N, C-alpha and C positions, 0 to 999 in steps of 0.2 A: 503494500501499500503507500504511494507517495505522502511524503511529510511535506506539509504547509511551513513555508519561510517567510517568516517578515522580514524586507530588507529597511532598514531604517537606512534613512539620507535626509539632509537638510540642516539641522538644529538652529540655536540661536546666535550665532555667533559670524563674524565679515566670512569666515568659510564656508558657507554654506553651499552656494555654487559648485564650486570643488566638489563636495560632497554629495551633490545632486547629480555629478557628472560619476563619478565614481559607484554611485547607487545605479545607477542605468547600466554600468556595463556587465556589475553583478548579476540582474535582473534579465539581462542579457546572454550571458556564459552558464549561466548554472544548468544543469543537466534536468532537460523538461521529462524525461524518464525515469528518475528520481526525486523530485521537489513540484510544487507550486509555489512558487511565490509570486509575492505579493510585495508593492511599492508602497512604503507606509513610508509619508510625507510626516517631517516634526519640528515646527515652528513652535512659536510662540503662542501667534494667535489661534493655532490648530494642529489637531494629529489628524492625518488623513488618508488613509486608502486612497492611493491615486492607479485607476485602470489601464487600460489600452485606449479607452478613447478620451482618456483624461477627465474622465468622470471622477468628484471624490465623493470618497462615502467616509464619514468618522468613526473614529475609534474610541472603543470605550475603553476609560482607563482606570476602568473599575477593574478590569481583568486581561485587558489590551486583545480587546475580542472587535469582529468586526462587523458588519449583517448585513447579505450580500442575498436580495430575492426572499426576503423572510428566514436563511440559515443563518445560526451563530458562527461563524468561522473564527476558530483557534489555531495557536500556533506551536508546532511541537518547537521551533526554534530561531534565533533571531538573529539575522545577520548586521551586524553593525558596521554601517558606512556614516555617523558623521565625526565628520572630522571639528574639532573644538567642542564645545558646551551644546549640549547635554551628552555627548556621545562619550568623550573622551574625556572627560575630567569623573567619571565615577557616576552621576546622578544616574545615565541608564541603568548602569549595571546593579545599581542597588534597587533599580523599581523591579530588573527582570528576576532579580534574588526574591524577594518579599514575593513573587507572583511563581515564582519556582519553572520560572520559564530558560532553557539555556540560551547563551548568547556566546558569538562568536569571539569578542574582544576580553582580555584581561581580566582581574577584579574590580571589585570597587577600587576597596585600598589603593591597589596598583594603578589602577587608573588617574585619584586622584593628587595623587604622589609625584605624580611621571609628566602629568600637566603643570604641576606648580615648579618652572622652573629650579627655583630658589631653593626649597625642600629637597626635591629626589639629589641636587649636587650636594648639599648636607649630607644626606643617610649615607651616599655612596664614599664620601672624602673618607671614614676610618678604613674604610678597605683597601686603600691604597687609589683611587681612581683619580688621574692626573683633570683639571679642569684650569681655566683660567681662570686668575685673578679676579674678584668681584665686590662690587659696589652695591648696595638696594637699596631703594628711595619707596615710599608710601607717599601716597597723595595725601597733601598736608604739608611732609616733612620741609623742614626747611633744606635750601638749594647750595650746600657750598660748594661750588663748583671747583676750588683749590683742592679743598679735599678728595673729592673723586680722582680729580685727575691725579695728586700724590698717590693714587692708590690703586687707580688703573695706568695711567700714562694715557698718551696721544697714537697714532689714533683708537679708538674705543669703541664698542657697538651698546648702544642703549635697546633695551629689548623691553616689551611688555611681557610680564612672570607670566603671565597665562593666557598665549595668542600661539595661533601656528600659521603657517605659511608664509613666513616674513611680514604679518602683519604686525605694524607698530614697532616696528625695528631699523635703528639709521647707524649707518657709522659715522662716526665724526671726529676731524681732524684738526679740528681748530675749539680755544676754548669759548669760543664764541657764538658759536653750530649748537654748544650741549644744550642749551633751555631748549631750541624749537626739539630738540630731538626728545628730549622727554615730556616735550610737551605731546609731541606725536604718539609715544608709549603710552602714556594717559588716556589717550582716545578710547584703548583695547582694553587697559585692567588700571587696576588702582594701585597696583604693587610694579615696582620695574627691578630690572638687575642691568648693572652695567656693568659689562668685562673688558676685560685687557682684548688686544689683538694680537692673534696668534699668529704668524706667517708662516704657513706651511702646506702641504698639501690635504686637502679637503676631502675627507671617504665617507660615504654614506653606506651603514653596516646593516643587512634586512637580517634578523634574527628570531624564526617562527616556529613552532611544535609542528613538526612534520612526521606522521604516521609512527605520533608518540615520544620523540626523540625531538630536543631540541639542535635545531639545526639552522647552521650559518649559510645564508645566498655568495651566490659571488661579488665580492667588494665593489660600489660604484665610485669613481674620482669624479669630483664636481668641479669644472673649472668654470667658472664663469666670465662673461663678457664684460659684465658690470661690474662695479666696486668690489659684491660681495654675492651672495648666493641670493638676492632679493627675488619679491616674489614676480618678476621680469623673468627672473634668470630660471625660475620653479618652472614657472607656468604661460610663459609669450615667448620661447624660445632662446634666450640671451646667455645658453650657456650650453657648453658640453658636458654629457652624463655619459662618462668611458666605463664598460663593464668588460670584464672586468678589469679593476685598476691599475696604473701601472703602478705597481708596486715592487718592491725586491720581497724577494721569500720570507726574507726576515719582518720585514714590514708588514708584511699578508698574515703571516703566523701573531705576530703581535697585537694584530687591532680585531682580529677574529676571536683569538683565545679571550681579549677584552670586555667583545660584545656578549659572546656567549657567557661569560664570569657575571655580566651585572645583568643580563635575561633572568639567570639562573638563583643572583643575590638577592633582587628585586620582587624573585619568583613569579615571573610572568607566566602569561599564557599568550595563546593566538599572534597576533600578525606584532612585530616592532620594526622599527626604523630608527635606527643612532647616527649620529651624527660628529663625527675626529676629527680634530685638525692634528698634523705631526707635527712637533716643534722638540729640536732636537733628539728625531728620530724616536721620538716617542709617544703614539695617540693619546689626547687631551679631548673628554669629553666633551660633547656640547648640549647634548639636549637628547629626549629619548619622546619617541613618536608612537604613541601605539593604536592608533589608528591612520597610517599609512595613504596616500592617495591609492587607486585602484583603477586607476585607468588607463586603457593600455600603453599609456605613454610615461606612465606615473613610475618614478622606480624602484618599488619593492618588485612588481611584474614584468621590470625588467631583470630585474636579478632572477627571480623564477623562472624566465624562459631563457638566462643564461645556463642554467642548471636543470635544463629540460623537461622542469615544470611544466606544464598547461595552466593556463587561467582556467579552464573547468577544473582539472585538478586538484588545483591552490585552492580555490572557493568551495567546492568537495571537501579536501581534508581539512578546512577549519570547522565546516557543518558538524562533519565525523567526532574532530575532536571537543566541540562543542557537548555532542550528546552523548558523548562518554561517559 
């Protein structure tokens, strides 16, 4: 008997359009002989099932069900394709845990922790995970530009603490540009992390649970045409994404081992994609994404293809792991 799969997409953040693209690819790719797939759009104003004619049907939030032709449809599993809140920060994970519905991403605590860049880096530091020098600011704090520069130097990166897809991030070269960068970051979040610039090879490492085992996918090297790997570089073709990355065997082993360790230290499940920069030949962790892009052009699917894992197999495995 075919299983009913809800593919949740959209979300409450600036990343909602990217999420809709990811969710649509999952919808088009899932094996129709095994699954009945349903596109569920999650927005602040509405949670709706969207059929192939773009007709919308409300979701009953009490049990996450829909009513079609007077028949109640419930779901065997949820495929989480929401980038940002509420799909990547733990809210949906907690909701589905309460309803006892399996879902494909990591658990609630891991989602909340990894979505908060500052907290995640703090948890990993005792394990010897190298990171950039950082300075934290909350909305309402007095901005001491000299203290910031003394700690992290110039150039530096100003980031929204809880945001993805490079929304709210700026690279600052001059002291007089710092306040504007802080203002941009505060549009995305009320917490900011300011980090030192690491000059080196940037790589993205996909780590997933595949057939019951923690699996590191072929590594991607990021070469941005812009000043850094910003939104244009990620989504508008302003970068080269080279898979496998042009690393030495020693570099590849270092960052693969590190990424696998991070995944297992944090007790992750499902998909993850972590970003690293090599400084003095040592990989430094930038951040971890637990709902990475899933379009055909996205990095994780590129890495899966390099590992000879078809998208249909990648998505089917995510559901099978969730259902275990």
